[in-house]
C-alpha positions in Angstrom: 41.1 -1.1 -74.7 42.2 -4.7 -75.1 41.8 -7.4 -72.5 45.6 -7.4 -71.9 45.5 -3.6 -71.3 42.5 -4.0 -69.0 44.2 -6.7 -67.0 47.4 -4.5 -66.7 45.4 -1.5 -65.5 43.2 -3.5 -63.0 46.1 -5.5 -61.6 48.0 -2.3 -60.8 45.0 -0.4 -59.4 44.0 -3.3 -57.2 47.5 -4.0 -56.0 48.1 -0.4 -55.1 44.7 0.0 -53.4 45.7 -2.9 -51.1 49.0 -1.3 -50.3 50.9 -4.3 -51.8 54.2 -4.1 -53.6 54.7 -6.4 -56.6 57.0 -8.5 -54.5 54.4 -8.9 -51.7 51.7 -9.8 -54.2 53.9 -12.4 -55.9 55.0 -14.0 -52.7 51.5 -14.8 -51.8 50.5 -15.9 -55.3 53.8 -17.9 -55.8 54.4 -16.1 -59.1 57.7 -14.4 -60.2 57.8 -10.6 -59.6 59.2 -10.1 -63.1 56.1 -11.8 -64.5 53.7 -9.6 -62.6 55.7 -6.6 -63.7 55.3 -7.7 -67.4 51.6 -8.2 -66.8 51.2 -4.7 -65.4 53.0 -3.3 -68.4 50.9 -5.3 -70.8 53.9 -7.2 -72.1 52.7 -10.6 -71.1 49.4 -12.5 -70.9 48.2 -14.7 -68.1 46.8 -18.2 -67.9 43.5 -18.7 -66.1 45.4 -20.5 -63.3 47.6 -17.5 -62.7 44.7 -15.1 -62.9 43.0 -17.2 -60.2 46.1 -17.0 -58.0 46.4 -13.3 -58.4 42.7 -12.7 -57.9 42.8 -14.8 -54.7 45.7 -12.8 -53.4 44.0 -9.5 -54.2 40.7 -10.7 -52.6 38.5 -10.4 -55.7 36.8 -12.8 -58.1 38.9 -13.6 -61.1 36.5 -12.0 -63.6 37.0 -8.6 -61.8 40.6 -8.5 -63.2 39.1 -8.3 -66.7 36.3 -5.8 -66.1 36.4 -2.6 -68.1 35.1 -0.6 -65.1 36.1 -1.9 -61.6 33.2 -2.0 -59.1 33.7 0.4 -56.2 33.7 -2.5 -53.7 36.7 -4.1 -55.4 38.7 -1.0 -54.6 38.2 -1.4 -50.9 41.2 -3.0 -49.1 
């Protein structure tokens, strides 16, 4: 699995685990919803700054977004 695919999977899993819509996530991270949608579909890549904003909004460290196996504690809301 590529890093882009891993990011797409983890972003979606973490967002859903926290009960957030794409719109709610992007409002807090000040990122366009269409951009997050493209990330979750693996059609776009993210800068480190945007990864930082998304991770902050999801309540995880940035590196967690790129982990092949999410740690169980990351899935807790």
